C-alpha positions in Angstrom: 5.2 25.6 -37.1 8.2 27.2 -34.3 7.6 27.2 -30.8 7.0 30.5 -29.0 7.8 31.4 -26.4 7.0 35.0 -24.6 9.3 37.2 -22.7 7.9 40.1 -20.4 8.8 41.9 -17.3 8.0 45.8 -15.3 9.5 48.8 -17.2 13.5 48.6 -16.2 13.7 45.3 -16.2 15.8 44.7 -19.0 13.9 43.1 -21.6 15.8 45.0 -24.5 19.4 43.3 -23.1 17.9 39.8 -23.1 16.2 39.9 -26.2 19.3 41.2 -27.6 21.5 38.1 -26.0 18.8 35.5 -27.2 18.7 36.8 -30.5 23.2 36.5 -30.8 22.3 32.9 -29.9 19.9 32.6 -33.3 16.4 33.0 -31.9 13.8 34.4 -34.3 12.7 37.6 -32.1 9.3 39.2 -32.5 9.0 42.9 -30.7 5.6 44.2 -30.2 6.7 47.6 -29.4 8.4 47.4 -32.7 4.7 46.5 -34.6 3.7 49.3 -32.4 6.2 51.5 -33.6 5.2 50.5 -37.3 1.6 50.8 -36.0 2.0 54.4 -35.6 4.1 55.6 -38.0 2.4 57.9 -40.4 1.3 55.1 -42.8 0.8 52.9 -40.2 -2.3 50.5 -40.1 -3.6 51.8 -36.6 -3.3 55.5 -38.5 -7.2 55.8 -39.7 -8.4 54.6 -36.3 -6.2 57.1 -34.2 -6.8 60.1 -35.8 -10.3 59.3 -36.2 -10.8 58.4 -32.4 -8.3 61.2 -31.0 -7.9 64.0 -33.5 -5.1 66.0 -35.5 -3.9 67.2 -32.2 -2.3 63.7 -31.5 -0.6 63.2 -34.9 3.3 65.1 -35.5 4.1 66.9 -38.5 4.9 63.8 -40.1 1.5 62.5 -39.6 2.3 59.5 -37.1 1.1 58.9 -33.4 2.6 61.7 -31.1 4.1 59.6 -28.7 4.7 62.0 -26.1 1.5 63.5 -26.1 -0.2 60.6 -26.3 1.5 59.1 -23.3 0.5 62.5 -20.9 -3.2 61.7 -22.6 -3.5 57.5 -21.5 -1.6 58.4 -17.9 -4.0 60.7 -16.9 -7.3 59.1 -18.7 -8.3 55.6 -18.1 -11.1 56.1 -21.1 -8.5 57.1 -23.3 -6.2 54.6 -22.7 -8.6 52.2 -23.1 -9.6 53.4 -26.7 -6.4 53.2 -28.1 -5.5 50.3 -26.5 -8.6 48.9 -28.4 -6.9 50.0 -31.6 -3.5 48.4 -31.0 -3.5 45.3 -29.1 -5.7 43.7 -32.2 -3.7 44.9 -34.5 -0.3 44.0 -32.4 -1.5 40.2 -31.8 -2.3 39.8 -35.4 0.5 40.6 -36.9 2.6 38.6 -33.8 0.8 35.7 -34.6 1.6 36.0 -38.2 5.1 37.0 -38.1 5.8 33.5 -36.1 3.6 31.4 -38.4 6.1 32.7 -40.9 9.3 29.7 -41.4 12.0 30.4 -39.6 15.4 28.3 -39.0 15.5 29.5 -35.3 15.0 26.7 -32.6 12.4 28.9 -31.5 10.5 32.2 -31.8 10.4 35.0 -28.4 7.6 37.2 -28.5 8.6 40.0 -26.3 5.2 41.5 -25.3 5.8 44.1 -22.4 2.1 43.9 -20.7 2.0 39.9 -21.7 1.0 38.5 -18.4 -1.7 41.6 -17.8 -3.4 41.6 -21.4 -4.8 38.0 -21.0 -4.6 37.4 -25.3 -0.9 35.7 -25.4 -1.0 32.8 -23.0 -3.1 30.9 -25.4 -0.5 30.5 -28.5 2.7 30.1 -26.3 4.4 27.5 -25.1 5.6 29.3 -22.0 6.7 32.7 -20.5 9.5 34.0 -19.6 10.0 36.7 -17.1 12.7 38.7 -16.6 12.9 40.0 -12.8 14.8 42.3 -10.4 14.2 44.6 -7.5 11.8 47.6 -8.1 14.5 49.7 -6.7 16.8 48.7 -9.9 13.9 49.1 -12.2 13.6 52.8 -11.5 17.1 53.4 -11.6 17.1 51.5 -15.2 14.3 53.2 -16.3 15.0 56.5 -15.5 18.6 56.6 -17.0 17.2 54.9 -20.0 14.5 56.4 -20.8 15.2 60.6 -19.5 11.8 59.8 -17.2 10.9 61.1 -13.5 10.6 59.4 -11.1 6.9 59.6 -10.3 6.6 59.0 -13.9 8.6 55.6 -13.8 6.4 54.9 -10.5 2.9 56.0 -12.9 3.5 53.0 -14.8 4.8 50.5 -12.2 1.4 50.8 -10.5 -0.2 50.2 -14.2 1.9 46.7 -14.1 1.3 43.7 -12.6 3.3 43.7 -9.1 6.5 41.5 -9.2 5.2 38.7 -7.0 2.3 38.3 -9.2 4.2 37.7 -12.3 7.3 35.7 -10.8 4.1 33.4 -9.8 2.7 33.8 -13.6 5.6 32.7 -15.0 7.4 29.2 -16.5 10.8 30.1 -16.5 12.5 33.0 -14.0 15.6 35.3 -15.3 16.8 37.3 -12.0 18.3 41.0 -13.6 20.4 42.1 -10.3 24.1 41.4 -11.6 26.3 41.8 -13.8 25.7 41.7 -18.3 28.2 38.3 -17.8 25.6 36.8 -15.4 22.6 37.5 -16.9 24.3 36.1 -20.0 24.9 33.1 -18.3 21.1 32.7 -17.6 20.1 33.6 -21.0 22.3 31.0 -22.4 21.3 28.1 -19.9 17.9 29.1 -20.4 18.4 28.7 -24.1 19.4 25.0 -23.7 16.4 24.1 -22.1 13.9 25.9 -25.0 16.2 24.3 -27.8 15.6 20.6 -26.4 11.7 21.2 -26.9 
């Protein structure tokens, strides 16, 4: 079985960029956001439960989950958020574990989980957790630039995520993403060498 490490960080920290650098170095990437998108597509495994619990107004014209409507609901309704998570999280975890057990030539597997430390469901089967860290002002500007969401929405998301210092304390490895892409690539390459030795 391939060694598995978790990769996490707050909104706008650069998870996708860092995951791509690792992938280019030959690491197998399991992206839980991608799994979530597949589960909530029109033929996704989560859709019958989502339709049953939330109704047709939260489906788009193709029968997939309407992500914008659902996002607005779960940010304003803690109960709805809990219901959605209870549908999605067990399915995401099960699929991520299944993918991690499949054969690979990669030196190790990196599981990208935005709320890895918050969820408490991943640490028991990962060999370590890599946290991407950056100052909060960079998180905000990157999130606005990438997603086109406003500052208030970014703040709302950040308040539901673990704060920066606690995330750093719980990390086994930290990648600081506050400089150039070249500096980021150097850090990832150095960490990759260390993780490949195990």
